[in-house]
N, C-alpha and C positions, 0 to 999 in steps of 0.2 A: 696543549702545551701552554704553560703560563706566560711565556715570553717568546716572541718571534726573534727578537734581537737581544743580546746580552745587555743587561742594564749597566754593567761595568765598562765594557769595551765596544759594544755594538756588534760583536761577532754573531755568526749564525748559531742557532740553538738546535740540538737534536736530542731525541729520547734514546737512552741507552742503559744497559745494565752495567752497574759499577760495583766495585767492592769498597766498602767503607770500613774504617777501623774505629772501634769503640773501646775506650780504656776506662778502667775503674778498679779501685781496691787492689792494685798490683796485678790485675789480670788484663788481657787484651782479647777482644773478640773481633772477628771479621764477618761482615754481613753483606751478601749480595742483594742489591736493591735496584729499582729503576730510578733514574734521575734525568732531569733536563740538564744537558751539559753544553757549555760554550765550546764551539769548535776552535776558536782562536785562543782563548786564555785558559780554558779548562775549568772555569767556574762551574760548580754543581749546585743545582736547585732541587730540593726534595719536597714532595707533598707533605702536608701537615701530619698525616698518619705515619709517614716514615720517620719524621723527626720525633714523634712520640715513641715509636719503636726504639730508636736510639736511646732516648731518655730511660725507657724501661730497662733496656739491656744494661746501661751504665749503672742504674740503681742496683740491679741484681749483682753486678760485678762488685760494686762497692760493699754490698752486704755479704759478700762471699757466698751468694746463692748461685753456685755454678753447676748444680746437678742437671740443669736443662741444656747445658752446653757440651759440645763434643771436644775433648782435649785434642790438640794437634801437635803440641810440643811443650817442652818444659826446660827451664834453665837449670843447670846443675848446681 
């Protein structure tokens, strides 16, 4: 774990699976990833490779390259 205490509030940190929302190009993707989360304030800290994954997903969404994603809903 990168931090034992939250750098923002000093709360206890735990490893857990979270759902993160990534938006781009009018699309929205949800991704389940592991994060270090503050028990008090809810701050989330992600490993570098996870941040890079978010950036890759955002770029694909912005370029309308959505064939790798599973659609779950659509606005009328």
